[in-house]
C-alpha positions as CSV (number, residue, x, y, z in Angstrom):
1,M,8.8,-1.3,-26.7
2,L,7.9,-4.3,-24.8
3,V,4.1,-5.1,-23.4
4,L,3.6,-6.6,-20.8
5,S,0.3,-8.2,-19.5
6,R,-0.7,-9.2,-15.5
7,E,-0.2,-12.7,-16.9
8,N,3.6,-11.7,-17.9
9,I,4.2,-10.3,-14.6
10,E,2.8,-12.7,-13.0
11,Q,5.2,-15.4,-14.6
12,I,8.4,-13.5,-12.7
13,Y,7.6,-11.5,-10.1
14,T,6.8,-12.5,-6.8
15,M,5.6,-10.4,-3.4
16,K,9.3,-11.5,-1.9
17,D,10.7,-10.1,-4.5
18,C,8.5,-6.4,-4.0
19,L,9.2,-6.4,-0.7
20,E,13.1,-5.9,-1.5
21,D,12.5,-3.7,-4.6
22,V,10.3,-1.5,-2.1
23,E,12.9,-1.3,0.9
24,H,15.8,-0.7,-1.6
25,V,13.9,2.0,-3.0
26,F,12.8,3.5,-0.1
27,R,16.5,3.8,1.2
28,A,17.5,5.4,-2.1
29,H,14.5,8.1,-1.7
30,M,17.0,8.9,1.6
31,Q,20.3,8.8,-0.4
32,G,18.7,11.8,-2.6
33,E,18.6,9.3,-5.8
34,V,15.1,9.3,-6.7
35,T,12.9,12.7,-7.6
36,T,9.4,12.4,-7.4
37,P,7.1,15.1,-8.4
38,V,3.9,15.4,-6.0
39,R,1.2,13.3,-8.2
40,T,-1.6,14.6,-10.1
41,A,-5.4,13.4,-8.7
42,I,-8.2,14.7,-11.3
43,D,-11.3,14.1,-9.8
44,H,-14.2,13.2,-11.8
45,P,-17.6,14.0,-9.5
46,K,-20.0,12.4,-11.9
47,Y,-19.1,8.9,-11.4
48,G,-17.7,9.2,-8.0
49,A,-13.8,8.6,-9.4
50,T,-10.4,9.9,-9.6
51,S,-7.5,9.6,-12.2
52,L,-3.7,9.9,-10.8
53,Y,-0.7,10.6,-13.1
54,M,2.4,9.5,-10.8
55,P,6.0,9.9,-12.4
56,S,9.4,9.6,-11.0
57,Y,12.7,9.0,-11.5
58,L,15.4,6.5,-9.7
59,A,18.8,8.4,-10.7
60,G,20.6,5.8,-9.3
61,D,19.2,3.0,-11.6
62,D,18.5,5.3,-14.5
63,Y,14.6,4.6,-15.0
64,V,12.1,7.4,-15.3
65,A,7.9,6.0,-15.1
66,V,5.1,7.7,-15.2
67,K,2.0,5.4,-13.9
68,V,-1.7,6.4,-14.7
69,I,-4.4,5.3,-12.2
70,S,-7.8,5.0,-12.5
71,I,-10.2,4.3,-9.7
72,F,-14.0,4.0,-10.4
73,P,-15.6,2.3,-7.3
74,E,-18.9,1.9,-9.5
75,N,-17.2,0.0,-11.9
76,H,-18.5,-3.3,-10.8
77,K,-22.1,-2.5,-11.6
78,H,-20.6,-2.7,-14.8
79,N,-18.5,-5.6,-14.8
80,I,-15.4,-3.9,-15.1
81,K,-12.6,-3.4,-12.9
82,S,-12.8,-0.7,-10.3
83,L,-9.0,0.2,-10.4
84,Q,-7.1,-0.3,-13.8
85,S,-3.4,1.5,-14.5
86,V,-0.5,1.0,-16.7
87,I,3.1,2.3,-16.2
88,L,5.4,3.7,-19.3
89,L,9.0,3.3,-18.5
90,T,11.5,5.1,-20.2
91,E,15.0,4.2,-20.0
92,A,16.9,7.5,-18.6
93,K,20.2,7.6,-20.5
94,T,18.7,7.9,-23.9
95,G,14.7,8.5,-23.0
96,Q,13.9,5.5,-25.2
97,H,10.1,4.4,-23.8
98,V,11.3,0.6,-23.5
99,A,8.1,-0.8,-21.9
100,M,4.4,-0.4,-21.4
101,M,2.7,-2.9,-18.8
102,D,-0.2,-3.5,-17.1
103,A,-0.1,-1.7,-13.4
104,S,-3.1,-3.2,-11.6
105,L,-1.3,-6.1,-9.8
106,L,1.8,-3.8,-9.4
107,T,-0.2,-1.3,-7.8
108,V,-1.4,-4.1,-5.8
109,M,1.9,-5.4,-4.5
110,R,3.6,-2.7,-4.2
111,T,1.2,-1.1,-2.4
112,G,1.1,-4.4,-0.2
113,A,4.8,-4.4,0.4
114,S,5.1,-0.5,2.0
115,S,3.1,-1.9,4.4
116,G,4.9,-4.7,4.6
117,V,8.2,-3.0,4.9
118,A,6.5,-0.7,7.5
119,T,5.3,-3.9,8.9
120,K,8.8,-5.8,9.9
121,Y,10.2,-2.2,11.2
122,L,6.8,-1.2,13.3
123,A,5.0,-4.4,14.2
124,K,5.9,-6.6,17.3
125,E,8.4,-9.1,16.1
126,D,5.5,-12.0,17.3
127,A,2.4,-10.2,16.3
128,D,0.4,-13.4,15.0
129,T,-3.4,-11.9,14.7
130,C,-4.3,-9.7,12.2
131,A,-7.6,-7.5,11.5
132,V,-8.4,-6.8,7.8
133,L,-11.1,-3.8,7.2
134,G,-12.0,-3.5,3.7
135,C,-11.8,-6.7,1.8
136,G,-11.2,-5.0,-1.8
137,A,-8.9,-5.1,-4.7
138,Q,-5.8,-3.6,-2.5
139,S,-6.7,-6.0,0.7
140,I,-5.1,-9.2,-0.8
141,G,-1.5,-7.5,-1.1
142,Q,-1.6,-6.0,2.4
143,I,-2.2,-9.4,3.6
144,Q,0.6,-11.3,1.4
145,A,3.1,-9.0,2.8
146,V,2.2,-8.7,5.9
147,M,2.3,-12.8,5.6
148,E,6.0,-12.2,4.5
149,V,7.3,-10.9,7.5
150,R,5.2,-12.0,10.5
151,P,3.8,-15.6,11.1
152,L,0.1,-15.0,11.2
153,Q,-2.0,-17.5,12.8
154,R,-5.4,-15.9,12.5
155,I,-6.7,-13.2,10.4
156,F,-10.2,-11.6,10.9
157,L,-11.9,-10.2,8.1
158,Y,-14.2,-7.4,8.0
159,N,-15.9,-6.0,5.2
160,R,-18.9,-3.2,4.9
161,T,-20.9,-5.7,2.7
162,R,-19.9,-9.3,4.2
163,A,-20.2,-11.3,1.1
164,K,-17.0,-9.8,0.0
165,A,-15.2,-10.8,3.2
166,D,-16.5,-13.9,2.7
167,E,-15.0,-14.0,-1.0
168,M,-11.9,-12.8,0.3
169,K,-12.0,-15.7,3.5
170,A,-12.3,-18.2,0.0
171,S,-9.3,-16.3,-2.1
172,L,-7.1,-16.9,1.1
173,R,-7.5,-20.4,1.6
174,A,-6.9,-21.0,-2.0
175,L,-4.0,-18.9,-2.3
176,Y,-2.5,-20.7,0.8
177,P,-3.5,-23.9,0.7
178,D,-1.0,-24.9,3.0
179,W,-1.5,-22.5,5.5
180,Q,-2.9,-24.0,8.8
181,G,-4.0,-20.4,10.3
182,E,-7.9,-19.6,11.2
183,L,-9.9,-17.0,9.0
184,T,-12.5,-15.4,10.7
185,V,-15.5,-13.2,8.7
186,V,-16.6,-10.8,11.5
187,D,-19.6,-8.0,11.3
188,N,-18.0,-5.3,13.2
189,A,-14.6,-3.8,12.4
190,D,-14.4,-3.0,16.8
191,E,-14.6,-7.0,17.3
192,A,-11.8,-7.3,14.5
193,V,-9.5,-4.8,15.8
194,A,-9.6,-5.6,19.7
195,Q,-8.6,-9.0,19.0
196,A,-5.3,-8.1,16.5
197,Q,-1.9,-6.8,16.8
198,I,-1.7,-5.9,13.4
199,V,-4.5,-4.0,11.7
200,I,-5.1,-3.2,8.3
201,C,-7.1,-0.3,6.9
202,S,-7.8,-0.7,3.3
203,T,-10.9,1.1,2.1
204,K,-12.0,4.2,0.8
205,A,-14.0,5.3,4.0
206,T,-14.7,9.0,4.7
207,E,-15.3,8.0,8.6
208,P,-13.0,6.4,10.9
209,L,-13.5,2.6,10.7
210,F,-13.3,1.7,14.4
211,A,-12.9,3.2,17.7
212,A,-9.3,4.4,19.1
213,A,-10.5,2.7,22.7
214,S,-10.3,-0.8,20.6
215,L,-6.8,-0.8,20.0
216,R,-5.1,-3.1,22.5
217,P,-1.4,-2.1,23.6
218,G,1.3,-3.1,20.9
219,T,-0.8,-2.7,17.9
220,H,0.6,-1.9,14.7
221,I,-1.7,-0.2,11.9
222,N,-1.3,-0.2,8.1
223,A,-3.9,2.7,7.0
224,I,-3.6,2.9,3.3
225,G,-7.4,2.7,1.7
226,A,-7.4,6.8,2.4
227,F,-5.5,8.8,-0.6
228,L,-7.1,12.3,-0.8
229,P,-7.5,15.0,1.9
230,H,-11.5,14.1,2.6
231,M,-11.0,10.5,3.4
232,R,-10.0,8.9,6.6
233,E,-10.1,5.4,8.1
234,V,-9.1,6.1,11.7
235,D,-10.0,8.4,14.3
236,A,-8.2,11.7,15.9
237,A,-7.5,9.6,19.3
238,T,-5.9,6.9,17.4
239,V,-3.6,9.2,15.9
240,Q,-3.2,10.8,19.1
241,K,-2.3,7.7,20.7
242,S,0.0,6.7,18.0
243,K,3.6,6.6,16.7
244,V,3.3,8.1,13.1
245,V,5.1,6.9,10.5
246,V,4.7,8.2,6.9
247,D,5.8,7.0,3.4
248,T,6.5,10.3,2.5
249,L,6.3,13.5,4.5
250,E,5.2,15.6,1.0
251,G,2.7,12.9,0.3
252,A,0.9,12.8,3.6
253,E,0.9,16.8,3.8
254,H,-1.2,17.1,0.5
255,E,-3.5,14.0,0.6
256,A,-3.6,12.1,4.1
257,G,-6.9,13.0,5.2
258,D,-6.3,10.7,8.3
259,L,-3.7,13.3,9.5
260,L,-4.8,16.3,7.9
261,I,-8.6,16.4,9.0
262,P,-7.2,16.1,12.7
263,I,-4.8,18.9,12.0
264,E,-7.7,21.4,11.1
265,Q,-9.7,20.2,13.8
266,N,-6.6,21.0,16.2
267,E,-6.2,17.9,17.6
268,W,-2.8,16.9,15.9
269,S,0.2,18.2,14.2
270,F,3.2,17.0,11.8
271,A,5.4,18.3,14.9
272,Q,4.6,14.9,16.5
273,L,5.1,12.8,13.3
274,H,7.9,10.4,14.3
275,A,9.5,9.7,10.7
276,E,9.4,8.9,7.2
277,L,9.5,4.8,6.4
278,G,13.4,5.9,5.4
279,E,14.2,7.3,7.9
280,I,13.6,4.2,10.2
281,L,15.5,2.1,7.3
282,I,18.6,3.9,7.1
283,G,18.4,4.2,11.0
284,A,17.9,8.3,10.9
285,K,14.9,7.0,13.5
286,P,14.2,4.0,15.5
287,G,11.2,1.6,14.6
288,R,9.3,0.0,17.2
289,E,10.7,1.0,20.9
290,T,8.4,-0.8,23.2
291,E,6.2,-3.7,23.2
292,E,3.5,-1.6,24.0
293,E,3.6,1.4,22.0
294,I,0.9,1.3,19.0
295,T,2.1,2.8,15.6
296,L,0.5,3.5,12.5
297,Y,1.7,3.8,9.1
298,K,0.1,5.7,6.7
299,S,0.8,5.6,3.3
300,V,-1.1,7.5,0.2
301,G,1.2,6.0,-2.4
302,I,4.4,7.5,-4.1
303,A,5.4,6.7,-7.5
304,Y,8.8,6.2,-7.2
305,L,7.7,2.6,-5.7
306,D,6.1,2.0,-9.2
307,T,9.2,2.6,-10.8
308,A,11.1,0.2,-8.5
309,V,9.1,-2.3,-9.6
310,A,8.6,-1.4,-13.2
311,K,12.4,-1.9,-13.4
312,T,12.9,-5.2,-12.2
313,V,9.8,-6.5,-13.9
314,Y,11.3,-5.1,-17.7
315,E,14.6,-6.4,-17.4
316,R,13.4,-10.0,-16.2
317,A,10.6,-9.7,-18.9
318,K,13.6,-8.8,-21.0
319,A,16.2,-11.7,-19.9
320,A,13.3,-14.3,-20.0
321,G,11.8,-13.6,-23.6
322,I,8.3,-12.6,-22.1
323,G,6.3,-10.4,-23.1
324,T,5.3,-8.8,-27.0
325,E,7.4,-6.6,-28.9
326,V,5.9,-3.6,-30.5
327,S,7.1,-0.7,-32.7
328,L,5.0,2.4,-32.4
């Protein structure tokens, strides 16, 4: 078995690679080449935490994988990462477990890439301003992916704790030393949204982050932080006024609090859903149709994204002689 660390992965895999893998596997899903049971979520109320177990099978690529991810928001108090995960990759022809890899970076990348693909098809072509609501672990991948598909010139950063937004600003300047765009930290989420053509919601909120009235016509929203039924980042009015696209209908029906809470309050229904993202990629449904419409991509995460990126990482690592071989 090949064991791959975060550092190993960083040597051979980029956000551009990840965007290609994610778009490919969304298409494969629509073509019936993917099997993905609904993930199992185990809550840890004592610690305000969650563990997720996410299996999937890519028939066309002959790989199976399961990702185990732990989300412990209070870990910062102990100087431990709040998001920790691993992927076990299995070669499907023989059942051999061929790789175990750190998945913390890959989770950030594939979640970002999912939003990046959605932004590619749903945001206005000339969208160059972005509001980032929540500057935690996932937000960097979101920004990197959007930077790959749209010519951002201004980014507004908001976080409940301003210091984290300041840290993100410094991190982005270090990551993109040649980028000439503006980075602005703001103290109010509505202020950021009102100036943006793309809005990224990347928090663990249980109440909406901004008012629907703050949205400009033509805005695209990526809402990826709320991944359990009681969590939400956007209000019902935003959902009502948006063309809503989800990563998968099955996942949204089980876990997307941003949609489930309005449904419970009789303010929206899945009959109003525009599409799964894969339907847009294969041309079964249109993406953006007008300059004025507001689009909302709601993602709760899906395991086949992990299998797709793990496959590429493993094959590249083998070819490059990177990683540590172990016998179990």
